[in-house]
N, CA, C and O atoms as a Tripos MOL2 file, in Angstrom:
@<TRIPOS>MOLECULE
protein
  300   299    75     0     0
PROTEIN
NO_CHARGES

@<TRIPOS>ATOM
      1 N          -9.7150  -20.6100    8.6590 N.3       1 MET1
      2 CA         -9.8740  -19.4510    9.7520 C.3       1 MET1
      3 C         -10.0360  -18.4420    8.6780 C.2       1 MET1
      4 O          -9.4560  -18.2640    7.6070 O.2       1 MET1
      5 N         -11.3720  -17.6080    9.5270 N.am      2 GLN2
      6 CA        -10.9300  -16.3760    8.1510 C.3       2 GLN2
      7 C         -10.3850  -15.1330    9.1890 C.2       2 GLN2
      8 O         -10.7060  -15.3170   10.3640 O.2       2 GLN2
      9 N          -9.6180  -13.9170    8.9150 N.am      3 GLN3
     10 CA         -8.7700  -13.1480    9.2500 C.3       3 GLN3
     11 C         -10.3010  -11.3590    9.4490 C.2       3 GLN3
     12 O         -10.9040  -10.8900    8.4840 O.2       3 GLN3
     13 N         -10.4290  -10.9270   10.7210 N.am      4 SER4
     14 CA        -11.2440  -10.2000   11.2240 C.3       4 SER4
     15 C         -10.2440   -8.8900   10.3900 C.2       4 SER4
     16 O          -9.1720   -8.6710    9.8250 O.2       4 SER4
     17 N         -11.6010   -8.2520   10.8510 N.am      5 ARG5
     18 CA        -11.1020   -6.6590   10.0680 C.3       5 ARG5
     19 C         -10.2970   -6.3210   10.4090 C.2       5 ARG5
     20 O          -9.8050   -6.0980    9.3030 O.2       5 ARG5
     21 N          -9.5820   -6.0250   11.0500 N.am      6 VAL6
     22 CA         -8.7270   -5.6880   12.4850 C.3       6 VAL6
     23 C          -7.8210   -6.1290   12.0620 C.2       6 VAL6
     24 O          -6.8280   -5.4120   12.1810 O.2       6 VAL6
     25 N          -7.6530   -7.2070   11.4990 N.am      7 MET7
     26 CA         -5.8750   -8.6700   11.2780 C.3       7 MET7
     27 C          -6.4130   -7.7130    9.5060 C.2       7 MET7
     28 O          -5.7520   -8.3050    8.6530 O.2       7 MET7
     29 N          -7.0140   -6.9300    9.0040 N.am      8 SER8
     30 CA         -6.5910   -6.9010    7.2770 C.3       8 SER8
     31 C          -6.2490   -5.4890    7.6750 C.2       8 SER8
     32 O          -5.0500   -5.2340    7.5640 O.2       8 SER8
     33 N          -6.7950   -4.7920    7.9870 N.am      9 PHE9
     34 CA         -6.2970   -3.5650    8.7730 C.3       9 PHE9
     35 C          -4.6500   -3.3380    9.1280 C.2       9 PHE9
     36 O          -3.8920   -2.4950    8.6470 O.2       9 PHE9
     37 N          -4.4240   -4.1640    9.9270 N.am     10 VAL10
     38 CA         -2.6660   -4.5830   10.3730 C.3      10 VAL10
     39 C          -2.3250   -5.4200    9.2920 C.2      10 VAL10
     40 O          -1.4110   -6.0540    9.8190 O.2      10 VAL10
     41 N          -2.3830   -5.6900    8.5990 N.am     11 GLU11
     42 CA         -2.0940   -6.3990    7.5900 C.3      11 GLU11
     43 C          -1.4640   -5.9330    6.2680 C.2      11 GLU11
     44 O          -0.3010   -6.1660    5.9370 O.2      11 GLU11
     45 N          -2.8000   -4.9230    5.2140 N.am     12 ALA12
     46 CA         -2.4790   -4.0170    4.5890 C.3      12 ALA12
     47 C          -2.1370   -2.5490    5.5260 C.2      12 ALA12
     48 O          -2.7120   -1.5840    5.0230 O.2      12 ALA12
     49 N          -1.5730   -2.3050    6.3930 N.am     13 THR13
     50 CA         -1.1310   -0.9170    6.8220 C.3      13 THR13
     51 C           0.1840   -1.2940    6.9110 C.2      13 THR13
     52 O           0.9780   -0.4360    6.5230 O.2      13 THR13
     53 N           0.9200   -2.9270    7.5400 N.am     14 THR14
     54 CA          2.2800   -2.9340    7.1340 C.3      14 THR14
     55 C           2.4060   -2.9520    5.8860 C.2      14 THR14
     56 O           3.2820   -2.1440    5.5810 O.2      14 THR14
     57 N           1.8070   -3.6680    4.6290 N.am     15 ASN15
     58 CA          2.0630   -3.7550    3.7680 C.3      15 ASN15
     59 C           2.3200   -2.3550    2.6590 C.2      15 ASN15
     60 O           2.9270   -2.4640    1.5940 O.2      15 ASN15
     61 N           1.6850   -0.9940    3.2010 N.am     16 VAL16
     62 CA          1.2330    0.2400    2.9130 C.3      16 VAL16
     63 C           3.2360    0.9180    2.9450 C.2      16 VAL16
     64 O           4.0600    1.2200    2.0810 O.2      16 VAL16
     65 N           3.1960    0.8390    5.3690 N.am     17 VAL17
     66 CA          4.0740    0.8330    5.3020 C.3      17 VAL17
     67 C           6.1260    1.3620    4.6380 C.2      17 VAL17
     68 O           6.9280    2.2340    4.3040 O.2      17 VAL17
     69 N           5.7520   -0.4360    4.9500 N.am     18 VAL18
     70 CA          7.3800   -0.3970    3.9760 C.3      18 VAL18
     71 C           6.8920   -0.4010    2.8390 C.2      18 VAL18
     72 O           7.8500    0.0670    2.2230 O.2      18 VAL18
     73 N           6.0600   -0.5900    2.0280 N.am     19 GLY19
     74 CA          6.1990    0.3550    0.4320 C.3      19 GLY19
     75 C           6.1580    1.8140    0.1680 C.2      19 GLY19
     76 O           6.2520    2.4140   -0.9020 O.2      19 GLY19
     77 N           6.0180    2.1930    1.2100 N.am     20 TYR20
     78 CA          6.0250    3.7870    2.0900 C.3      20 TYR20
     79 C           7.3240    3.7260    1.5520 C.2      20 TYR20
     80 O           7.5030    4.2770    0.4650 O.2      20 TYR20
     81 N           8.7740    2.8530    2.4100 N.am     21 VAL21
     82 CA          9.7290    3.6560    2.6950 C.3      21 VAL21
     83 C          10.3210    3.2120    1.2900 C.2      21 VAL21
     84 O          11.1860    3.9730    0.8570 O.2      21 VAL21
     85 N          10.0830    2.3800    0.6960 N.am     22 LEU22
     86 CA         11.0310    1.8520   -0.8200 C.3      22 LEU22
     87 C          10.3940    2.8250   -1.5890 C.2      22 LEU22
     88 O          11.2950    3.4740   -2.1220 O.2      22 LEU22
     89 N           9.4740    3.1940   -1.8710 N.am     23 ALA23
     90 CA          8.5300    4.4840   -2.4930 C.3      23 ALA23
     91 C           9.3460    5.3000   -2.2160 C.2      23 ALA23
     92 O          10.4340    5.0120   -2.7160 O.2      23 ALA23
     93 N           9.3520    6.0940   -1.7150 N.am     24 ILE24
     94 CA         10.4010    7.5800   -1.2860 C.3      24 ILE24
     95 C          12.3150    6.6900   -1.5620 C.2      24 ILE24
     96 O          13.0120    7.4450   -2.2400 O.2      24 ILE24
     97 N          12.8400    5.7710   -1.2770 N.am     25 ALA25
     98 CA         14.0210    5.7030   -1.6450 C.3      25 ALA25
     99 C          13.7470    5.4330   -3.3640 C.2      25 ALA25
    100 O          14.5670    5.7520   -4.2250 O.2      25 ALA25
    101 N          12.9150    5.0230   -3.5380 N.am     26 THR26
    102 CA         12.7880    4.5860   -5.1290 C.3      26 THR26
    103 C          12.9020    5.6430   -5.6710 C.2      26 THR26
    104 O          13.7520    5.8700   -6.5320 O.2      26 THR26
    105 N          11.9690    6.5560   -5.2090 N.am     27 GLN27
    106 CA         11.8670    7.8310   -5.5130 C.3      27 GLN27
    107 C          13.1610    8.5930   -5.9520 C.2      27 GLN27
    108 O          13.4910    9.0570   -7.0430 O.2      27 GLN27
    109 N          13.7590    8.5650   -4.7780 N.am     28 LEU28
    110 CA         15.0000    9.8250   -4.9550 C.3      28 LEU28
    111 C          16.2270    9.0270   -5.7360 C.2      28 LEU28
    112 O          17.2170    9.5680   -6.2280 O.2      28 LEU28
    113 N          15.9400    7.6930   -5.7310 N.am     29 ALA29
    114 CA         17.1750    6.9820   -6.6780 C.3      29 ALA29
    115 C          16.9340    7.3060   -7.9660 C.2      29 ALA29
    116 O          17.9260    7.7130   -8.5710 O.2      29 ALA29
    117 N          15.3070    7.2190   -8.9420 N.am     30 VAL30
    118 CA         15.0940    7.3210   -9.8070 C.3      30 VAL30
    119 C          14.8370    8.7870  -10.3770 C.2      30 VAL30
    120 O          15.4440    9.3360  -11.2970 O.2      30 VAL30
    121 N          14.1130    9.1320   -9.8450 N.am     31 PHE31
    122 CA         13.6060   10.9070  -10.4190 C.3      31 PHE31
    123 C          15.3070   11.8940  -10.7490 C.2      31 PHE31
    124 O          15.3660   13.0340  -11.2100 O.2      31 PHE31
    125 N          16.3990   11.0910  -10.3770 N.am     32 PRO32
    126 CA         17.5290   12.0300  -11.0820 C.3      32 PRO32
    127 C          17.5530   11.5760  -12.4330 C.2      32 PRO32
    128 O          17.7570   12.2990  -13.4080 O.2      32 PRO32
    129 N          17.3770   10.5810  -12.4500 N.am     33 LEU33
    130 CA         17.8430    9.7150  -14.1190 C.3      33 LEU33
    131 C          17.3060   10.1790  -14.7770 C.2      33 LEU33
    132 O          17.8460   10.5520  -15.8180 O.2      33 LEU33
    133 N          15.6670   10.4650  -14.4980 N.am     34 PHE34
    134 CA         15.0750   11.2610  -15.4450 C.3      34 PHE34
    135 C          14.3860   12.5590  -15.2060 C.2      34 PHE34
    136 O          13.2500   12.9260  -15.5040 O.2      34 PHE34
    137 N          15.6890   13.3610  -14.3880 N.am     35 GLY35
    138 CA         15.3650   14.5310  -15.2760 C.3      35 GLY35
    139 C          15.1100   15.3860  -14.0330 C.2      35 GLY35
    140 O          15.3800   16.5860  -14.0820 O.2      35 GLY35
    141 N          14.7290   14.9750  -13.1930 N.am     36 LEU36
    142 CA         13.0310   15.2660  -12.2450 C.3      36 LEU36
    143 C          13.6040   15.1940  -10.7440 C.2      36 LEU36
    144 O          14.0110   14.2340  -10.0890 O.2      36 LEU36
    145 N          13.4120   17.4470  -10.2440 N.am     37 GLU37
    146 CA         14.1410   17.0410   -9.7950 C.3      37 GLU37
    147 C          12.8210   17.7290   -8.0340 C.2      37 GLU37
    148 O          11.9950   18.6410   -8.0670 O.2      37 GLU37
    149 N          13.0490   17.1640   -7.2840 N.am     38 ALA38
    150 CA         11.9080   17.5180   -6.0930 C.3      38 ALA38
    151 C          12.6890   17.5640   -4.2630 C.2      38 ALA38
    152 O          13.6670   16.8850   -3.9510 O.2      38 ALA38
    153 N          12.2760   18.1000   -3.7270 N.am     39 ALA39
    154 CA         12.6740   18.4590   -2.6250 C.3      39 ALA39
    155 C          12.1770   17.2490   -1.1680 C.2      39 ALA39
    156 O          11.0160   16.8450   -1.2360 O.2      39 ALA39
    157 N          12.7770   16.8900   -0.3180 N.am     40 LEU40
    158 CA         12.3560   15.5550    0.8910 C.3      40 LEU40
    159 C          11.1450   16.0380    0.3870 C.2      40 LEU40
    160 O          10.4020   15.6110   -0.4970 O.2      40 LEU40
    161 N          11.0820   17.1990    1.2650 N.am     41 VAL41
    162 CA          9.2520   16.7720    1.5060 C.3      41 VAL41
    163 C           8.4310   17.2380    0.7440 C.2      41 VAL41
    164 O           7.6150   18.0220    1.2270 O.2      41 VAL41
    165 N           8.3330   16.7860   -1.3050 N.am     42 GLU42
    166 CA          7.7830   16.5830   -1.8330 C.3      42 GLU42
    167 C           7.6790   15.4180   -2.0760 C.2      42 GLU42
    168 O           6.5700   15.0100   -2.4190 O.2      42 GLU42
    169 N           8.8140   14.4760   -1.9810 N.am     43 HIS43
    170 CA          9.1900   13.3750   -1.8990 C.3      43 HIS43
    171 C           8.1490   12.3990   -1.2280 C.2      43 HIS43
    172 O           7.6130   11.3280   -1.5150 O.2      43 HIS43
    173 N           8.1330   13.3700   -0.1160 N.am     44 LEU44
    174 CA          6.7360   12.3830    0.8750 C.3      44 LEU44
    175 C           5.5800   12.4120    0.7930 C.2      44 LEU44
    176 O           4.8510   11.5100    1.2040 O.2      44 LEU44
    177 N           5.1270   13.6390    0.1490 N.am     45 ALA45
    178 CA          3.5320   14.3690    0.0140 C.3      45 ALA45
    179 C           2.8980   13.5670   -1.0760 C.2      45 ALA45
    180 O           1.6820   13.3770   -1.0320 O.2      45 ALA45
    181 N           3.8250   12.9430   -2.3310 N.am     46 ILE46
    182 CA          3.9050   12.1710   -3.1690 C.3      46 ILE46
    183 C           3.9810   10.8230   -2.7200 C.2      46 ILE46
    184 O           3.1020   10.1350   -3.2380 O.2      46 ILE46
    185 N           4.6980   10.2280   -1.9650 N.am     47 GLY47
    186 CA          4.3310    9.2270   -1.4780 C.3      47 GLY47
    187 C           3.2530    9.3600   -0.5100 C.2      47 GLY47
    188 O           2.9060    8.1850   -0.3900 O.2      47 GLY47
    189 N           2.6510    9.9080    0.1050 N.am     48 MET48
    190 CA          1.3330    9.7240    1.0220 C.3      48 MET48
    191 C           0.2940    9.7870    0.5130 C.2      48 MET48
    192 O          -0.7450    9.3120    0.9710 O.2      48 MET48
    193 N           0.4560   10.5780   -0.8470 N.am     49 ALA49
    194 CA         -0.5550   10.2320   -1.4610 C.3      49 ALA49
    195 C          -1.5620    9.1010   -2.0080 C.2      49 ALA49
    196 O          -2.7430    8.7950   -1.8430 O.2      49 ALA49
    197 N           0.0530    8.4380   -3.0890 N.am     50 PHE50
    198 CA         -0.0790    7.2480   -3.1820 C.3      50 PHE50
    199 C          -0.3930    5.9560   -1.5590 C.2      50 PHE50
    200 O          -1.0250    4.9000   -1.5400 O.2      50 PHE50
    201 N           0.2570    6.5720   -0.5910 N.am     51 VAL51
    202 CA         -0.3230    5.6320    0.2170 C.3      51 VAL51
    203 C          -1.4960    5.7880    0.4190 C.2      51 VAL51
    204 O          -1.9600    4.6840    0.7030 O.2      51 VAL51
    205 N          -2.3160    6.6030    0.4370 N.am     52 MET52
    206 CA         -3.5790    6.2290    1.1400 C.3      52 MET52
    207 C          -4.4630    5.5110   -0.0490 C.2      52 MET52
    208 O          -5.4790    4.9040    0.2890 O.2      52 MET52
    209 N          -4.1570    5.5620   -1.1910 N.am     53 VAL53
    210 CA         -4.5870    4.6660   -2.6560 C.3      53 VAL53
    211 C          -4.0240    3.3470   -2.4780 C.2      53 VAL53
    212 O          -4.7760    2.5010   -2.9610 O.2      53 VAL53
    213 N          -3.0370    2.8860   -1.9910 N.am     54 SER54
    214 CA         -2.7200    1.3000   -1.7400 C.3      54 SER54
    215 C          -3.3380    0.8730   -0.2130 C.2      54 SER54
    216 O          -3.7860   -0.2360    0.0770 O.2      54 SER54
    217 N          -3.2480    1.9890    0.6320 N.am     55 LEU55
    218 CA         -4.2050    1.4220    1.8630 C.3      55 LEU55
    219 C          -5.5590    0.9260    1.6660 C.2      55 LEU55
    220 O          -6.2370    0.2120    2.4040 O.2      55 LEU55
    221 N          -5.7790    1.3500    0.7300 N.am     56 ALA56
    222 CA         -7.6170    1.6810    0.8080 C.3      56 ALA56
    223 C          -7.6640    0.0780   -0.2580 C.2      56 ALA56
    224 O          -8.4220   -0.8530    0.0150 O.2      56 ALA56
    225 N          -6.7590    0.0680   -1.3740 N.am     57 ARG57
    226 CA         -6.5700   -1.0000   -2.4410 C.3      57 ARG57
    227 C          -6.5600   -1.9290   -1.4680 C.2      57 ARG57
    228 O          -7.7120   -2.3610   -1.5120 O.2      57 ARG57
    229 N          -5.8590   -2.6500   -0.4140 N.am     58 SER58
    230 CA         -4.9190   -3.5280   -0.1110 C.3      58 SER58
    231 C          -6.5260   -3.7940    0.8170 C.2      58 SER58
    232 O          -7.3730   -4.5650    0.3660 O.2      58 SER58
    233 N          -6.6620   -3.2930    1.6750 N.am     59 TYR59
    234 CA         -8.0350   -3.6020    2.7340 C.3      59 TYR59
    235 C          -8.8160   -4.1590    2.0360 C.2      59 TYR59
    236 O          -9.0190   -5.3600    2.2160 O.2      59 TYR59
    237 N          -9.5950   -3.3380    0.8690 N.am     60 LEU60
    238 CA        -10.9210   -3.9040    0.1450 C.3      60 LEU60
    239 C         -10.0540   -5.0390   -0.1850 C.2      60 LEU60
    240 O         -10.4270   -6.1030    0.3090 O.2      60 LEU60
    241 N          -9.3360   -5.0660   -0.6650 N.am     61 LEU61
    242 CA         -8.6860   -6.2900   -2.0120 C.3      61 LEU61
    243 C          -9.1560   -7.9550   -0.7690 C.2      61 LEU61
    244 O          -9.5190   -9.0700   -1.1440 O.2      61 LEU61
    245 N          -8.9790   -7.5410    0.4180 N.am     62 ARG62
    246 CA         -8.2830   -8.1390    0.7830 C.3      62 ARG62
    247 C          -9.5830   -9.2170    1.5400 C.2      62 ARG62
    248 O          -9.7050  -10.4220    1.7600 O.2      62 ARG62
    249 N         -10.5120   -7.8070    1.7870 N.am     63 ARG63
    250 CA        -11.9330   -8.2130    2.3000 C.3      63 ARG63
    251 C         -12.3900   -8.4610    1.1990 C.2      63 ARG63
    252 O         -13.3700   -9.1570    1.4630 O.2      63 ARG63
    253 N         -12.3260   -8.3400   -0.0510 N.am     64 LEU64
    254 CA        -12.5670   -9.1760   -1.1660 C.3      64 LEU64
    255 C         -12.4860  -10.4680   -1.2680 C.2      64 LEU64
    256 O         -13.2410  -11.0430   -2.0530 O.2      64 LEU64
    257 N         -11.7320  -11.0540   -0.6420 N.am     65 PHE65
    258 CA        -10.8520  -12.2610   -1.0950 C.3      65 PHE65
    259 C         -10.9520  -13.2610    0.5400 C.2      65 PHE65
    260 O         -10.6970  -14.4640    0.4730 O.2      65 PHE65
    261 N         -11.2480  -12.7700    1.6120 N.am     66 GLU66
    262 CA        -12.1080  -13.5540    2.6690 C.3      66 GLU66
    263 C         -13.5980  -13.1510    2.2900 C.2      66 GLU66
    264 O         -14.2250  -14.2090    2.3440 O.2      66 GLU66
    265 N         -14.2930  -12.3260    2.0010 N.am     67 ARG67
    266 CA        -15.9530  -12.9490    1.2880 C.3      67 ARG67
    267 C         -15.4420  -14.0620    0.6620 C.2      67 ARG67
    268 O         -15.4530  -15.1940    1.1460 O.2      67 ARG67
    269 N         -14.8750  -13.6670   -0.6990 N.am     68 LEU68
    270 CA        -15.5950  -14.9080   -1.1910 C.3      68 LEU68
    271 C         -14.7580  -16.6170   -1.1100 C.2      68 LEU68
    272 O         -14.9740  -17.7490   -1.5430 O.2      68 LEU68
    273 N         -13.6760  -15.8720   -0.2330 N.am     69 ARG69
    274 CA        -13.4140  -17.7390    1.1000 C.3      69 ARG69
    275 C         -14.4240  -18.2720    1.1530 C.2      69 ARG69
    276 O         -14.9090  -19.2110    0.5220 O.2      69 ARG69
    277 N         -14.9900  -17.2510    2.4530 N.am     70 GLY70
    278 CA        -16.1760  -17.5270    2.5120 C.3      70 GLY70
    279 C         -17.6730  -18.0930    2.6760 C.2      70 GLY70
    280 O         -18.3690  -18.5800    3.5680 O.2      70 GLY70
    281 N         -17.8170  -17.6320    0.8090 N.am     71 ALA71
    282 CA        -19.0890  -18.3180    0.0050 C.3      71 ALA71
    283 C         -18.3910  -19.0940   -0.8180 C.2      71 ALA71
    284 O         -18.5390  -19.0020   -2.0370 O.2      71 ALA71
    285 N         -17.4360  -20.0640   -0.1860 N.am     72 GLY72
    286 CA        -17.6110  -21.3270   -0.5650 C.3      72 GLY72
    287 C         -16.0810  -21.4450   -1.6510 C.2      72 GLY72
    288 O         -14.9920  -21.7830   -1.1880 O.2      72 GLY72
    289 N         -16.3810  -20.9740   -3.6190 N.am     73 PRO73
    290 CA        -15.4750  -21.5640   -3.8940 C.3      73 PRO73
    291 C         -13.7790  -21.0830   -4.1040 C.2      73 PRO73
    292 O         -13.0440  -21.1210   -5.0910 O.2      73 PRO73
    293 N         -13.5760  -20.6520   -2.7740 N.am     74 PHE74
    294 CA        -12.2290  -20.3760   -3.0050 C.3      74 PHE74
    295 C         -11.3870  -21.2390   -0.9810 C.2      74 PHE74
    296 O         -10.3810  -21.2680   -0.2720 O.2      74 PHE74
    297 N         -12.6390  -21.6630   -1.0770 N.am     75 ALA75
    298 CA        -12.6200  -22.3020    0.5080 C.3      75 ALA75
    299 C         -12.1240  -23.7850    0.4660 C.2      75 ALA75
    300 O         -12.0350  -24.4370    1.5070 O.2      75 ALA75
@<TRIPOS>BOND
     1     1     2 1
     2     2     3 1
     3     3     4 2
     4     3     5 am
     5     5     6 1
     6     6     7 1
     7     7     8 2
     8     7     9 am
     9     9    10 1
    10    10    11 1
    11    11    12 2
    12    11    13 am
    13    13    14 1
    14    14    15 1
    15    15    16 2
    16    15    17 am
    17    17    18 1
    18    18    19 1
    19    19    20 2
    20    19    21 am
    21    21    22 1
    22    22    23 1
    23    23    24 2
    24    23    25 am
    25    25    26 1
    26    26    27 1
    27    27    28 2
    28    27    29 am
    29    29    30 1
    30    30    31 1
    31    31    32 2
    32    31    33 am
    33    33    34 1
    34    34    35 1
    35    35    36 2
    36    35    37 am
    37    37    38 1
    38    38    39 1
    39    39    40 2
    40    39    41 am
    41    41    42 1
    42    42    43 1
    43    43    44 2
    44    43    45 am
    45    45    46 1
    46    46    47 1
    47    47    48 2
    48    47    49 am
    49    49    50 1
    50    50    51 1
    51    51    52 2
    52    51    53 am
    53    53    54 1
    54    54    55 1
    55    55    56 2
    56    55    57 am
    57    57    58 1
    58    58    59 1
    59    59    60 2
    60    59    61 am
    61    61    62 1
    62    62    63 1
    63    63    64 2
    64    63    65 am
    65    65    66 1
    66    66    67 1
    67    67    68 2
    68    67    69 am
    69    69    70 1
    70    70    71 1
    71    71    72 2
    72    71    73 am
    73    73    74 1
    74    74    75 1
    75    75    76 2
    76    75    77 am
    77    77    78 1
    78    78    79 1
    79    79    80 2
    80    79    81 am
    81    81    82 1
    82    82    83 1
    83    83    84 2
    84    83    85 am
    85    85    86 1
    86    86    87 1
    87    87    88 2
    88    87    89 am
    89    89    90 1
    90    90    91 1
    91    91    92 2
    92    91    93 am
    93    93    94 1
    94    94    95 1
    95    95    96 2
    96    95    97 am
    97    97    98 1
    98    98    99 1
    99    99   100 2
   100    99   101 am
   101   101   102 1
   102   102   103 1
   103   103   104 2
   104   103   105 am
   105   105   106 1
   106   106   107 1
   107   107   108 2
   108   107   109 am
   109   109   110 1
   110   110   111 1
   111   111   112 2
   112   111   113 am
   113   113   114 1
   114   114   115 1
   115   115   116 2
   116   115   117 am
   117   117   118 1
   118   118   119 1
   119   119   120 2
   120   119   121 am
   121   121   122 1
   122   122   123 1
   123   123   124 2
   124   123   125 am
   125   125   126 1
   126   126   127 1
   127   127   128 2
   128   127   129 am
   129   129   130 1
   130   130   131 1
   131   131   132 2
   132   131   133 am
   133   133   134 1
   134   134   135 1
   135   135   136 2
   136   135   137 am
   137   137   138 1
   138   138   139 1
   139   139   140 2
   140   139   141 am
   141   141   142 1
   142   142   143 1
   143   143   144 2
   144   143   145 am
   145   145   146 1
   146   146   147 1
   147   147   148 2
   148   147   149 am
   149   149   150 1
   150   150   151 1
   151   151   152 2
   152   151   153 am
   153   153   154 1
   154   154   155 1
   155   155   156 2
   156   155   157 am
   157   157   158 1
   158   158   159 1
   159   159   160 2
   160   159   161 am
   161   161   162 1
   162   162   163 1
   163   163   164 2
   164   163   165 am
   165   165   166 1
   166   166   167 1
   167   167   168 2
   168   167   169 am
   169   169   170 1
   170   170   171 1
   171   171   172 2
   172   171   173 am
   173   173   174 1
   174   174   175 1
   175   175   176 2
   176   175   177 am
   177   177   178 1
   178   178   179 1
   179   179   180 2
   180   179   181 am
   181   181   182 1
   182   182   183 1
   183   183   184 2
   184   183   185 am
   185   185   186 1
   186   186   187 1
   187   187   188 2
   188   187   189 am
   189   189   190 1
   190   190   191 1
   191   191   192 2
   192   191   193 am
   193   193   194 1
   194   194   195 1
   195   195   196 2
   196   195   197 am
   197   197   198 1
   198   198   199 1
   199   199   200 2
   200   199   201 am
   201   201   202 1
   202   202   203 1
   203   203   204 2
   204   203   205 am
   205   205   206 1
   206   206   207 1
   207   207   208 2
   208   207   209 am
   209   209   210 1
   210   210   211 1
   211   211   212 2
   212   211   213 am
   213   213   214 1
   214   214   215 1
   215   215   216 2
   216   215   217 am
   217   217   218 1
   218   218   219 1
   219   219   220 2
   220   219   221 am
   221   221   222 1
   222   222   223 1
   223   223   224 2
   224   223   225 am
   225   225   226 1
   226   226   227 1
   227   227   228 2
   228   227   229 am
   229   229   230 1
   230   230   231 1
   231   231   232 2
   232   231   233 am
   233   233   234 1
   234   234   235 1
   235   235   236 2
   236   235   237 am
   237   237   238 1
   238   238   239 1
   239   239   240 2
   240   239   241 am
   241   241   242 1
   242   242   243 1
   243   243   244 2
   244   243   245 am
   245   245   246 1
   246   246   247 1
   247   247   248 2
   248   247   249 am
   249   249   250 1
   250   250   251 1
   251   251   252 2
   252   251   253 am
   253   253   254 1
   254   254   255 1
   255   255   256 2
   256   255   257 am
   257   257   258 1
   258   258   259 1
   259   259   260 2
   260   259   261 am
   261   261   262 1
   262   262   263 1
   263   263   264 2
   264   263   265 am
   265   265   266 1
   266   266   267 1
   267   267   268 2
   268   267   269 am
   269   269   270 1
   270   270   271 1
   271   271   272 2
   272   271   273 am
   273   273   274 1
   274   274   275 1
   275   275   276 2
   276   275   277 am
   277   277   278 1
   278   278   279 1
   279   279   280 2
   280   279   281 am
   281   281   282 1
   282   282   283 1
   283   283   284 2
   284   283   285 am
   285   285   286 1
   286   286   287 1
   287   287   288 2
   288   287   289 am
   289   289   290 1
   290   290   291 1
   291   291   292 2
   292   291   293 am
   293   293   294 1
   294   294   295 1
   295   295   296 2
   296   295   297 am
   297   297   298 1
   298   298   299 1
   299   299   300 2
@<TRIPOS>SUBSTRUCTURE
     1 MET1         2 RESIDUE 1 A MET
     2 GLN2         6 RESIDUE 1 A GLN
     3 GLN3        10 RESIDUE 1 A GLN
     4 SER4        14 RESIDUE 1 A SER
     5 ARG5        18 RESIDUE 1 A ARG
     6 VAL6        22 RESIDUE 1 A VAL
     7 MET7        26 RESIDUE 1 A MET
     8 SER8        30 RESIDUE 1 A SER
     9 PHE9        34 RESIDUE 1 A PHE
    10 VAL10       38 RESIDUE 1 A VAL
    11 GLU11       42 RESIDUE 1 A GLU
    12 ALA12       46 RESIDUE 1 A ALA
    13 THR13       50 RESIDUE 1 A THR
    14 THR14       54 RESIDUE 1 A THR
    15 ASN15       58 RESIDUE 1 A ASN
    16 VAL16       62 RESIDUE 1 A VAL
    17 VAL17       66 RESIDUE 1 A VAL
    18 VAL18       70 RESIDUE 1 A VAL
    19 GLY19       74 RESIDUE 1 A GLY
    20 TYR20       78 RESIDUE 1 A TYR
    21 VAL21       82 RESIDUE 1 A VAL
    22 LEU22       86 RESIDUE 1 A LEU
    23 ALA23       90 RESIDUE 1 A ALA
    24 ILE24       94 RESIDUE 1 A ILE
    25 ALA25       98 RESIDUE 1 A ALA
    26 THR26      102 RESIDUE 1 A THR
    27 GLN27      106 RESIDUE 1 A GLN
    28 LEU28      110 RESIDUE 1 A LEU
    29 ALA29      114 RESIDUE 1 A ALA
    30 VAL30      118 RESIDUE 1 A VAL
    31 PHE31      122 RESIDUE 1 A PHE
    32 PRO32      126 RESIDUE 1 A PRO
    33 LEU33      130 RESIDUE 1 A LEU
    34 PHE34      134 RESIDUE 1 A PHE
    35 GLY35      138 RESIDUE 1 A GLY
    36 LEU36      142 RESIDUE 1 A LEU
    37 GLU37      146 RESIDUE 1 A GLU
    38 ALA38      150 RESIDUE 1 A ALA
    39 ALA39      154 RESIDUE 1 A ALA
    40 LEU40      158 RESIDUE 1 A LEU
    41 VAL41      162 RESIDUE 1 A VAL
    42 GLU42      166 RESIDUE 1 A GLU
    43 HIS43      170 RESIDUE 1 A HIS
    44 LEU44      174 RESIDUE 1 A LEU
    45 ALA45      178 RESIDUE 1 A ALA
    46 ILE46      182 RESIDUE 1 A ILE
    47 GLY47      186 RESIDUE 1 A GLY
    48 MET48      190 RESIDUE 1 A MET
    49 ALA49      194 RESIDUE 1 A ALA
    50 PHE50      198 RESIDUE 1 A PHE
    51 VAL51      202 RESIDUE 1 A VAL
    52 MET52      206 RESIDUE 1 A MET
    53 VAL53      210 RESIDUE 1 A VAL
    54 SER54      214 RESIDUE 1 A SER
    55 LEU55      218 RESIDUE 1 A LEU
    56 ALA56      222 RESIDUE 1 A ALA
    57 ARG57      226 RESIDUE 1 A ARG
    58 SER58      230 RESIDUE 1 A SER
    59 TYR59      234 RESIDUE 1 A TYR
    60 LEU60      238 RESIDUE 1 A LEU
    61 LEU61      242 RESIDUE 1 A LEU
    62 ARG62      246 RESIDUE 1 A ARG
    63 ARG63      250 RESIDUE 1 A ARG
    64 LEU64      254 RESIDUE 1 A LEU
    65 PHE65      258 RESIDUE 1 A PHE
    66 GLU66      262 RESIDUE 1 A GLU
    67 ARG67      266 RESIDUE 1 A ARG
    68 LEU68      270 RESIDUE 1 A LEU
    69 ARG69      274 RESIDUE 1 A ARG
    70 GLY70      278 RESIDUE 1 A GLY
    71 ALA71      282 RESIDUE 1 A ALA
    72 GLY72      286 RESIDUE 1 A GLY
    73 PRO73      290 RESIDUE 1 A PRO
    74 PHE74      294 RESIDUE 1 A PHE
    75 ALA75      298 RESIDUE 1 A ALA
């Protein structure tokens, strides 16, 4: 059964939201180890930039694999 575009988007969004929370926590823990200082708002903005790229990547890869699966080689 193929995954709908809406469910692909829901899956990609869920994956990215979880990743965003983990990224912010990681930045807060790792940045100081490298002598980098950023306010929470800056951490959130940096994370959001990567969220947009990650969301697009996740969705497009999911749709690509759904198309390939429907084409036969991965069926």
